[in-house]
Steps between C-alpha positions, in 0.01 A plus 500: 500500500622848418558796730195665340289204608625533859412870513158429348408223740602718796256764377228240455555353844478842666192593299317193626571547870211591726230309316397143432502472120326229307681212329825511694770295327762529774587678824829573677434670834285803421591507131263326262483411132159486331370383166453865405866574582616221268277632222651848544855365481416313180333809357813715536730222377682431828424128490453258215206268441657224709337279760329668795688264731843623387392864519359466851803307626732768359292770667519322836878454471560864400274625779686292758834631374369857493383470860838359601673795331272747682583333831868580442412869438621486139208723405677778692833453319593828327691332216207271417261795518716686247506197268120474531459866408730467199318186387161668533618809311636282217173304493300823463727629223489170314120480527461864390716447189332169419150652514601811304690310229220248440255787467715724278708260289367297210669290232325465165509203263661726239784588738560132570496415129740784415738396777495142375573598140790724605653243737434162337864393532476520879230230492712238322491153654830379644404131485257262332155513662188287507152607605317197637209387709629282785269239657597321822299183569501258795473181290627372168142409402379859541806633320434276198136610499604867493748432222238325286262790550762762406602306189137487389510884470162534670408855603218681674332380818683167508838673503378751758388213725840331464688820588268566794553150637879472465602871507797479260763775504557687175861617505804587295805279551847620400743238378783455747325683784441365849139426410623294206710256702224237520306560178771597251396209279194696381725714279542200270131514412293722270206736544178299534673200656371363829794361696482246782391359730836542674554386858669786686531518879214255556247669268410449134559800273347581161617791286291661227743698282333824387786706352875483438736796465861491389790674670551859369140526383310813605223467758159614375337813639237291679777325696673816622197732515480515881878535533501798262209660679691475827812653345306797361305542823824502704653768275187714526488442875852642543409801285180546700696490826736770367205721407342457845828586673555803274156630594553436871839671496346808336208520742676436831746693713817287494847555644800269449825589674798575272700260717298211359642554152367327191 
């Protein structure tokens, strides 16, 4: 759990003192954790959609440790208080910039397309790649059944049902990479081939080869679209930050000692 989580659960615990809330998930002394508290933490992204049991156990552990720290008067430590203030100030600044940039900055499809056309060489593949659908099955019988189905080229609801049942991973594998160490043999096959079943680490694997790309080929725009958008957004974000700071410098009374230099 992060430091942010610890701060948040302290706030929650304090906010619940003095009353008997409904649907209490856990209690440590006078501090309590309710179903509503958990929902709030999920809402603001402080906890993932994991099991309630793990979340509650973590909360109990952190609360116990927090109480132990309070009992040693660490909450009165001046150095820790300074670190807390710096952390909180940085959190406010980061949140302010994040909200402002998402509201003010946009990246158009045309900008992404232009960037791609001007920088195609930077999207050259440095190894052979295969795009495949990877099925992991518990038995050889099921694996053979999946392979027969894939080779029949059936589409529509039947394929949707198969994907829903076995949840295959669609992924790109680079030849010679760490992820290739067990399934490198698929590079010997062609697009449209269904490879397997192969017994790997106690499970049966079937690979549906969707696409193959040679080393030094250029990745298509659809492959790098999100990456380009992030690059452009980052550049605009830095420019936006400069413009905000320029405005703040102009509209605030600022003094910097000559001794500081720079």
